[in-house]
C-alpha positions as CSV (number, residue, x, y, z in Angstrom):
1,M,8.8,-15.1,17.1
2,H,6.7,-13.2,14.5
3,D,4.5,-14.6,11.8
4,L,4.4,-11.3,10.0
5,T,6.9,-9.4,7.9
6,I,6.4,-5.6,7.5
7,V,7.5,-4.2,4.1
8,T,8.2,-0.5,3.6
9,G,10.4,1.9,1.6
10,L,11.6,5.4,1.2
11,I,13.4,7.3,-1.6
12,D,13.8,11.1,-1.8
13,I,11.9,12.0,-5.0
14,G,12.1,15.8,-4.5
15,R,8.7,16.5,-2.9
16,G,10.4,19.1,-0.7
17,D,11.1,21.2,-3.8
18,L,7.5,21.6,-4.8
19,D,6.1,25.1,-4.7
20,T,2.5,23.9,-4.3
21,G,0.4,22.9,-1.3
22,F,1.6,19.3,-1.8
23,Q,5.1,20.1,-0.6
24,R,6.6,18.0,2.2
25,S,10.3,17.9,3.1
26,F,12.4,14.8,3.1
27,D,13.5,15.5,6.7
28,H,9.8,15.3,7.6
29,Y,9.6,11.8,6.0
30,L,12.8,10.7,7.8
31,E,11.3,11.8,11.1
32,S,8.2,9.7,10.5
33,F,10.2,6.8,9.1
34,A,12.3,6.6,12.2
35,K,9.2,6.0,14.3
36,L,8.1,3.2,12.0
37,L,11.6,1.6,12.1
38,A,11.4,1.4,15.9
39,L,8.7,-1.3,15.6
40,D,9.9,-4.7,16.7
41,Y,8.9,-6.7,13.6
42,P,10.9,-8.4,10.9
43,M,11.2,-5.8,8.1
44,V,12.1,-5.7,4.5
45,I,13.1,-2.1,3.6
46,Y,13.6,-0.6,0.2
47,V,15.9,2.5,0.6
48,D,18.4,4.6,-1.2
49,P,22.0,3.5,-0.4
50,E,22.8,6.9,1.2
51,N,20.1,6.3,3.8
52,E,21.0,2.7,4.7
53,E,23.0,3.9,7.7
54,F,19.9,5.9,8.9
55,V,17.9,2.7,8.7
56,R,20.5,0.6,10.5
57,S,20.9,3.1,13.3
58,H,17.2,3.1,14.0
59,R,16.7,-0.7,13.6
60,G,19.6,-1.8,15.8
61,D,19.6,-5.6,16.1
62,K,16.0,-6.0,15.0
63,P,15.5,-8.4,12.1
64,T,16.1,-6.2,9.0
65,H,16.6,-6.9,5.3
66,I,17.6,-3.9,3.2
67,I,17.2,-3.7,-0.5
68,H,18.8,-0.7,-2.4
69,K,16.5,1.3,-4.6
70,T,17.3,4.7,-6.3
71,K,15.6,7.3,-8.5
72,E,17.5,5.7,-11.3
73,D,15.8,2.4,-10.6
74,L,12.4,4.2,-10.7
75,E,13.3,5.5,-14.1
76,R,13.7,1.8,-15.2
77,F,10.1,1.1,-14.0
78,A,8.3,-0.8,-16.7
79,F,5.7,2.0,-17.2
80,F,7.8,5.0,-16.6
81,D,7.5,6.5,-20.1
82,Q,3.7,6.0,-20.2
83,I,3.3,7.7,-16.9
84,Q,5.3,10.8,-18.1
85,T,3.2,11.0,-21.3
86,I,-0.1,11.0,-19.4
87,R,0.9,13.3,-16.5
88,N,2.0,16.0,-19.0
89,K,-1.2,16.0,-21.0
90,E,-3.4,19.1,-20.4
91,E,-6.5,17.0,-20.9
92,W,-5.4,14.7,-18.0
93,K,-4.4,17.6,-15.7
94,S,-7.5,19.6,-16.3
95,Q,-9.9,16.9,-15.0
96,A,-9.8,18.6,-11.5
97,E,-8.5,21.8,-10.1
98,W,-6.2,20.1,-7.7
99,L,-4.7,17.7,-10.2
100,S,-2.3,20.2,-11.9
101,R,-0.8,21.0,-8.5
102,S,-0.5,17.4,-7.3
103,T,2.6,15.4,-6.6
104,Q,1.7,12.9,-9.4
105,A,1.4,15.7,-11.9
106,N,4.6,17.6,-10.9
107,L,7.0,14.8,-9.8
108,E,8.2,12.4,-12.5
109,H,9.1,9.8,-9.9
110,Y,5.9,10.0,-7.8
111,N,3.7,7.5,-9.6
112,P,6.6,5.2,-10.4
113,I,7.4,4.9,-6.7
114,V,3.8,4.5,-5.4
115,M,3.0,2.1,-8.2
116,S,6.1,0.0,-7.3
117,K,4.7,-0.8,-3.8
118,F,2.9,-3.9,-4.9
119,F,5.8,-5.2,-6.9
120,W,8.1,-4.6,-3.9
121,L,5.7,-6.4,-1.6
122,N,5.6,-9.3,-4.0
123,D,9.5,-9.4,-4.2
124,A,9.6,-9.5,-0.4
125,T,7.5,-12.7,-0.4
126,I,10.0,-14.2,-2.8
127,F,13.1,-13.3,-0.9
128,N,11.2,-14.0,2.4
129,P,14.3,-13.6,4.6
130,F,12.3,-14.2,7.8
131,D,10.3,-17.2,6.5
132,T,6.8,-15.8,7.2
133,D,3.7,-16.5,5.3
134,Q,2.0,-13.1,5.8
135,F,3.3,-9.7,4.7
136,L,2.0,-6.1,5.4
137,W,3.1,-3.0,3.4
138,I,3.2,0.1,5.6
139,D,4.1,3.5,4.1
140,A,7.3,5.0,5.5
141,G,5.5,8.2,6.3
142,I,2.5,6.6,8.1
143,A,3.4,8.2,11.4
144,N,2.1,11.4,10.0
145,T,-1.4,10.1,10.6
146,V,-1.1,6.9,12.7
147,R,0.8,6.5,16.0
148,P,3.3,3.8,15.3
149,D,2.8,2.3,18.8
150,L,-0.6,1.2,17.7
151,F,1.1,-1.4,15.5
152,E,3.2,-2.7,18.4
153,G,2.7,-5.7,20.6
154,P,1.1,-9.2,20.2
155,K,-2.5,-7.9,20.2
156,F,-2.1,-6.1,16.8
157,E,-0.4,-9.0,15.2
158,K,-2.9,-11.5,16.6
159,N,-5.8,-9.5,15.2
160,I,-4.3,-8.5,11.8
161,L,-3.1,-12.0,10.8
162,P,-6.6,-13.5,10.2
163,K,-7.3,-10.6,7.9
164,L,-4.2,-11.3,5.9
165,N,-5.2,-14.9,4.9
166,K,-6.0,-13.5,1.4
167,M,-5.3,-10.1,-0.1
168,F,-6.4,-7.4,2.2
169,F,-7.2,-3.7,1.7
170,L,-8.8,-0.8,3.6
171,C,-11.3,1.2,1.6
172,Y,-13.1,4.5,2.2
173,P,-16.3,5.9,0.6
174,Y,-15.6,7.9,-2.5
175,E,-18.0,9.9,-4.7
176,N,-16.8,12.2,-7.4
177,E,-18.5,12.4,-10.7
178,Y,-15.4,13.4,-12.7
179,E,-12.3,11.4,-11.6
180,V,-10.8,9.1,-9.0
181,H,-7.3,10.3,-8.1
182,G,-6.9,11.4,-11.7
183,F,-8.5,8.3,-13.2
184,T,-11.4,9.3,-15.5
185,R,-14.6,8.4,-13.6
186,Q,-16.4,6.9,-16.7
187,K,-13.5,4.6,-17.4
188,I,-12.8,3.4,-13.9
189,D,-16.5,2.5,-13.6
190,E,-16.1,0.6,-16.9
191,Y,-13.1,-1.3,-15.7
192,A,-14.8,-2.1,-12.4
193,G,-18.0,-3.3,-14.2
194,E,-20.1,-1.1,-11.9
195,P,-20.0,2.4,-10.3
196,V,-17.0,2.8,-8.1
197,L,-18.2,3.9,-4.6
198,R,-15.1,3.1,-2.6
199,V,-11.3,3.6,-3.0
200,A,-8.6,1.3,-1.6
201,R,-5.9,2.9,0.5
202,G,-2.3,2.5,-0.5
203,G,-0.7,3.3,2.9
204,M,-1.3,-0.1,4.4
205,F,-2.2,-3.4,2.6
206,G,-1.1,-7.0,2.6
207,G,-1.9,-10.6,2.5
208,S,-0.5,-14.1,2.5
209,K,2.4,-15.0,0.2
210,A,0.3,-17.2,-2.2
211,Y,-2.4,-14.5,-2.7
212,I,0.1,-11.7,-3.1
213,N,1.9,-13.7,-5.7
214,Q,-1.4,-14.4,-7.5
215,M,-2.5,-10.8,-7.4
216,N,0.9,-9.5,-8.5
217,T,0.1,-10.7,-12.0
218,V,-3.4,-9.2,-11.9
219,Y,-1.9,-5.9,-10.7
220,Y,0.7,-5.8,-13.5
221,H,-1.9,-6.5,-16.2
222,L,-4.3,-3.9,-14.9
223,L,-1.6,-1.3,-14.7
224,S,-0.4,-2.1,-18.2
225,Q,-3.8,-2.1,-19.7
226,T,-5.0,1.2,-18.1
227,L,-1.8,3.1,-18.8
228,T,-1.6,1.8,-22.3
229,E,-5.1,3.1,-22.9
230,G,-4.2,6.5,-21.4
231,Y,-5.9,6.3,-18.0
232,M,-4.0,7.0,-14.8
233,G,-4.7,7.6,-11.1
234,T,-2.3,6.3,-8.5
235,E,-1.7,2.8,-7.1
236,E,-4.9,3.3,-5.2
237,S,-6.9,3.3,-8.4
238,I,-5.5,-0.1,-9.4
239,F,-6.0,-1.5,-5.9
240,T,-9.6,-0.3,-6.1
241,L,-10.2,-2.2,-9.4
242,M,-8.6,-5.3,-7.8
243,T,-11.2,-5.3,-5.0
244,Y,-14.0,-4.9,-7.6
245,N,-12.8,-7.4,-10.1
246,H,-11.6,-10.1,-7.7
247,P,-13.9,-10.0,-4.7
248,T,-13.2,-13.6,-3.7
249,I,-9.5,-13.0,-3.4
250,C,-9.3,-9.4,-2.3
251,K,-11.0,-8.7,1.1
252,Y,-11.6,-5.2,2.3
253,E,-12.9,-3.4,5.3
254,M,-14.3,0.1,5.2
255,I,-12.9,3.1,7.1
256,G,-14.3,6.7,7.5
257,E,-14.9,9.1,4.7
258,N,-11.8,11.1,5.5
259,G,-9.7,8.0,4.5
260,L,-7.7,8.0,7.8
261,I,-6.7,4.5,8.9
262,S,-5.7,5.4,12.4
263,P,-9.2,4.8,14.0
264,W,-9.3,1.4,12.3
265,V,-5.8,0.4,13.6
266,E,-6.8,1.6,17.1
267,S,-10.0,-0.4,17.0
268,L,-8.1,-3.4,15.8
269,R,-5.9,-3.3,18.9
270,E,-8.9,-3.0,21.1
271,N,-10.6,-6.0,19.4
272,E,-10.4,-9.3,21.2
273,G,-10.0,-11.0,17.9
274,E,-12.4,-13.3,16.1
275,K,-14.3,-15.4,18.5
276,Q,-13.9,-19.1,18.2
277,E,-17.2,-21.0,18.2
278,R,-17.4,-23.9,20.5
279,M,-18.4,-27.2,18.9
280,A,-19.6,-30.4,20.6
281,F,-19.4,-33.9,19.1
282,Y,-21.8,-36.7,20.0
283,T,-20.5,-40.0,18.7
284,L,-22.4,-43.3,18.7
285,T,-20.6,-46.5,17.6
286,F,-21.7,-50.1,17.1
287,N,-19.7,-53.2,17.4
């Protein structure tokens, strides 16, 4: 019996058609996705209807709840038009040399899908088909950088659950004087109320149902405000602001400068968990 639901999703948004260094075929994603689907956890999975059979064939009889999502659904994303306006502005693309070649600049569905992760995680807590209190988003392509077997077994679950009692992110050190994933440096510092020296990862994050529900409203308002004012990075930019603006609700742990979460997951498996302090009681009563 698991106390954790893993949430993930995969839609082909045409990354394999890019002619830049950011190209990655959908078959490559499917290969990685299959490794994640092999994990023996309850899963809520957002997937295009045409790939439902792929999911079912790899999940077998494992507890699985599938929700259909398509590119057309992404085009109904609340901020879809604002995203397109910003990504097509030369002023935005010229902030950094790499930005004009990036997936978020060249694929109209890229930011809508990555910015949907938190909303989909929140929806999973509402459906809650497996009646768990804690939920962990893991990217469908995470096997590119993390061996999926590191997530398997009671040790990982035992050690991750205490971290998910609030809203939990992994962050890595980040110093760039011009932008943060396309989000203008001066403005992200302004939104954060201090210089942003770390960035929250979007590949794996989660929390308890109550805190995810609470932060879903915060996430929506931050996304709405920043996009309306013409500033855009990725979902990681908004997650980062959440850790700065709501430190009592959003916990985070630091990973290496390269942003890879694999060493953190490996060390979590090796950890014996939070040690319980022993407590002694001395009681004196009078009649």
